[in-house]
C-alpha positions as CSV (number, residue, x, y, z in Angstrom):
1,M,10.2,41.0,20.2
2,S,12.2,38.9,22.6
3,A,15.3,40.9,23.6
4,D,16.9,38.1,25.6
5,F,16.8,35.4,22.8
6,S,19.9,33.3,22.5
7,N,21.0,30.6,20.1
8,V,21.0,27.5,22.2
9,Y,22.7,25.4,19.5
10,D,26.1,27.0,20.1
11,D,26.4,24.7,23.1
12,K,28.6,21.6,23.5
13,T,25.9,19.3,25.0
14,R,23.4,20.5,22.3
15,A,25.9,20.0,19.5
16,D,26.7,16.5,20.7
17,A,23.0,15.6,20.9
18,Y,22.1,17.2,17.5
19,D,25.0,15.5,15.8
20,K,23.3,12.1,16.4
21,L,20.0,13.3,14.9
22,E,19.2,12.3,11.4
23,F,15.6,12.2,10.0
24,P,13.3,10.6,12.7
25,G,9.6,11.1,13.2
26,T,8.5,14.7,12.7
27,Y,11.8,15.6,11.2
28,Y,11.2,13.2,8.3
29,L,8.4,15.4,7.1
30,A,10.7,18.4,6.9
31,Y,12.8,16.5,4.4
32,R,10.5,14.1,2.7
33,D,9.3,16.4,-0.1
34,L,12.5,18.3,-0.7
35,P,14.0,16.1,-3.4
36,E,10.8,16.6,-5.5
37,L,10.5,20.3,-4.8
38,I,14.2,20.9,-5.6
39,A,14.0,18.9,-8.8
40,S,11.0,21.0,-9.9
41,H,12.4,24.4,-9.2
42,V,16.2,24.2,-9.3
43,R,18.5,24.1,-12.3
44,G,22.2,23.6,-11.7
45,T,24.2,21.9,-8.9
46,R,25.9,24.7,-6.9
47,A,24.3,24.9,-3.5
48,M,24.7,26.4,0.0
49,D,23.3,25.0,3.2
50,F,22.6,28.1,5.3
51,G,22.6,27.3,9.0
52,C,24.2,23.9,8.4
53,G,24.7,23.0,12.0
54,T,26.3,19.6,12.3
55,G,25.9,19.0,8.5
56,R,22.8,16.9,8.3
57,S,21.2,19.0,5.5
58,T,24.6,19.5,3.8
59,R,25.1,15.8,3.5
60,F,21.5,15.5,2.3
61,L,22.1,17.9,-0.6
62,R,25.3,16.1,-1.5
63,E,23.4,12.9,-1.8
64,L,21.1,14.7,-4.2
65,G,24.1,15.5,-6.4
66,F,24.9,19.0,-5.3
67,D,28.3,20.6,-4.9
68,V,27.5,22.1,-1.5
69,V,29.0,24.6,1.0
70,G,27.7,24.5,4.6
71,V,27.8,27.7,6.6
72,D,26.9,28.4,10.2
73,I,27.6,30.8,13.1
74,A,28.1,28.0,15.7
75,D,31.7,26.8,16.1
76,R,30.7,23.7,18.1
77,M,28.2,22.6,15.4
78,L,30.7,23.1,12.7
79,A,33.3,21.1,14.6
80,K,30.9,18.2,14.6
81,A,30.1,18.6,10.9
82,R,33.8,18.5,10.0
83,E,34.4,15.5,12.3
84,R,31.7,13.5,10.7
85,D,32.3,14.7,7.1
86,P,36.0,15.7,6.8
87,E,35.8,16.0,3.0
88,G,32.9,18.5,3.3
89,D,33.2,22.3,2.9
90,Y,32.0,23.9,6.1
91,R,32.6,27.6,6.9
92,R,31.9,29.8,9.8
93,V,30.1,33.1,9.0
94,P,30.4,35.6,12.0
95,D,26.9,36.6,13.1
96,G,25.5,35.4,9.7
97,D,27.7,37.8,7.7
98,L,27.7,36.5,4.2
99,S,29.7,39.3,2.6
100,E,32.7,37.1,1.9
101,L,30.7,34.7,-0.3
102,E,30.6,35.4,-4.0
103,A,27.4,36.9,-5.3
104,G,25.3,35.3,-8.0
105,V,26.7,31.9,-7.9
106,F,24.3,29.6,-6.1
107,D,21.6,27.6,-7.9
108,L,20.1,26.6,-4.6
109,I,20.3,27.9,-1.0
110,L,18.7,25.5,1.5
111,S,17.8,26.8,4.9
112,V,16.3,24.2,7.3
113,F,14.9,25.6,10.6
114,T,17.5,28.4,10.6
115,F,15.0,31.2,10.5
116,D,13.3,29.8,13.6
117,N,16.3,31.2,15.5
118,I,16.5,34.7,14.0
119,P,14.5,37.0,16.3
120,T,13.6,40.2,14.5
121,R,11.9,41.2,11.2
122,E,14.8,43.5,10.4
123,R,17.3,40.7,10.8
124,K,15.3,38.3,8.8
125,V,14.8,40.8,6.0
126,A,18.6,41.6,5.9
127,L,19.5,37.9,5.8
128,F,17.0,37.1,3.0
129,K,18.3,40.1,1.0
130,D,21.8,38.7,1.4
131,L,20.8,35.2,0.4
132,G,19.0,36.6,-2.7
133,R,22.3,38.4,-3.6
134,L,24.1,35.1,-3.6
135,L,21.6,33.4,-6.0
136,D,22.3,33.2,-9.7
137,D,19.6,34.6,-12.0
138,D,17.3,31.5,-11.8
139,G,18.4,30.4,-8.4
140,R,16.0,29.4,-5.6
141,I,16.0,29.6,-1.8
142,V,14.2,26.6,-0.2
143,S,13.4,27.6,3.4
144,V,11.9,25.1,5.8
145,V,10.5,26.8,9.0
146,S,8.3,25.8,11.9
147,S,4.6,26.4,11.6
148,P,3.2,28.3,14.6
149,D,1.1,25.1,15.1
150,I,4.2,23.1,16.1
151,Y,4.4,25.1,19.4
152,V,0.9,24.3,20.6
153,N,0.5,20.6,19.8
154,E,2.2,17.3,20.7
155,W,4.3,15.5,18.1
156,A,6.2,12.3,17.4
157,S,9.5,14.3,17.9
158,F,8.4,17.2,20.1
159,S,6.5,18.2,23.2
160,T,5.0,21.6,24.1
161,K,2.5,20.6,26.8
162,D,4.6,22.2,29.5
163,F,4.6,25.6,27.9
164,P,1.0,26.9,27.8
165,E,2.3,30.4,27.3
166,N,3.1,29.4,23.7
167,R,-0.6,29.7,22.9
168,V,-0.6,33.4,23.3
169,A,2.7,34.1,21.5
170,G,2.6,36.2,18.4
171,S,5.1,36.7,15.6
172,G,8.5,37.7,17.1
173,D,7.8,36.2,20.5
174,K,10.0,33.5,22.1
175,V,8.5,30.0,22.4
176,L,9.7,26.8,24.0
177,I,9.7,23.3,22.7
178,V,11.3,20.0,23.8
179,M,13.0,17.7,21.4
180,L,12.1,14.0,22.1
181,D,14.6,12.3,19.8
182,V,17.8,13.5,21.5
183,E,19.3,12.9,24.9
184,D,19.4,16.6,25.7
185,G,16.0,17.3,27.2
186,R,16.4,21.0,27.8
187,P,13.8,23.2,26.1
188,V,14.8,24.8,22.9
189,E,14.0,28.5,22.5
190,D,12.6,29.5,19.1
191,I,10.9,32.5,17.6
192,V,7.4,32.0,16.3
193,W,6.6,33.6,12.9
194,S,3.4,33.4,11.0
195,D,2.8,32.9,7.3
196,E,1.7,36.5,6.9
197,A,4.8,37.7,8.7
198,Y,7.0,35.6,6.5
199,K,5.3,37.0,3.4
200,D,6.0,40.5,4.6
201,V,9.7,39.6,5.1
202,Y,10.0,38.1,1.6
203,E,8.4,41.2,0.1
204,R,10.7,43.5,1.9
205,A,13.7,41.4,0.9
206,G,12.8,41.5,-2.8
207,L,11.8,37.9,-3.0
208,T,8.8,36.1,-4.4
209,A,7.3,32.8,-3.3
210,H,7.1,30.3,-6.2
211,E,5.6,27.6,-4.0
212,M,4.6,27.0,-0.4
213,R,4.0,23.5,1.0
214,R,2.7,22.2,4.4
215,P,3.7,18.5,4.5
216,L,1.3,16.2,6.3
217,A,2.1,12.7,7.4
218,K,0.6,9.6,5.8
219,E,-0.8,6.7,7.8
220,N,1.4,4.2,6.0
221,E,4.6,5.9,6.9
222,P,6.8,4.0,9.4
223,Y,6.4,6.3,12.4
224,E,4.0,6.6,15.3
225,W,2.4,9.9,14.4
226,V,0.7,12.0,17.0
227,S,-0.6,15.2,15.3
228,E,1.2,15.0,12.0
229,T,-1.5,13.4,9.9
230,R,-3.9,16.3,10.8
231,I,-1.7,19.3,11.3
232,A,1.4,20.3,9.4
233,P,4.4,21.0,11.7
234,W,6.5,22.7,9.0
235,V,6.1,25.1,6.2
236,V,8.4,24.9,3.1
237,Y,8.8,28.0,0.9
238,V,10.5,28.0,-2.5
239,L,11.7,31.6,-3.1
240,G,13.3,33.5,-6.0
241,R,14.4,37.0,-6.6
242,K,11.7,39.3,-7.9
243,E,12.0,40.1,-11.6
C-alpha cells in the first residue's frame, strides 16, 4: 500500500481546473450509460453524490430528476460547487465521516472516481459499509471507478506514457496519470484496484453487485478516440445491500 498517498484534489489550482471540466472525451464514457443503468436499478428520487468535487455529478443527477445532496472532503472543491450552483446542497464530510447523515434514506448513492483516491482495503470497506447504511431497503450504490487498464494506455483525455512504473503496479499501489482536458498538467495520483480486489471489498462491506459494466466507445461518437473503442477505461458497478 502507498503510505504517502495524498488527495491532490484539495488544491486551489486543481479545483479551478476541475471546475471547468464537464464530460469531454474519455469522461463521456463514464457518464454515457448512467441514465439507463440508474433507470433500470433505482426506484425513488432521493440521491447522494459521494465525492461530489465541484458538483459535476451532482448537477448531472439533478438533471435526471433526483433530489440530491453532494458531499466531499475537499473545501476548495465544495467552494467551487457552491459558486457554480448556489441553490445546490453541498456538505463537507470530515475525512469521509458520514455519521451525521441519516441512515436508510437514499434511493441512490452515486460515486464517480471517488474510490480511485481511497488508498487501503480497510478504508474502502469501511466507507462502503457506511454507504450501505445510508441506503433505503431497495437502494443502490452506483460506483464508477478507473479500470487498471487506464493507467497503462493512452486515451483521448489521459496520458500515462511517462509512467512505465504503472505497468507493475498491483492493487493498492500508487499510479500516476495526466489529465489532458484541463490546464493543470501536473500528474494525478490514484490508487489502482482490480476487479477481484473490488469484489473482495464489496463482500466484506456486505454488498452485492447487481450489474457490472465496462463502457466502450463507438466509432460514430463525436470524439477522437485513442484506445477507447478497444479497451474500457472505466468500470461501473451497481451495488445493493445483501439480503
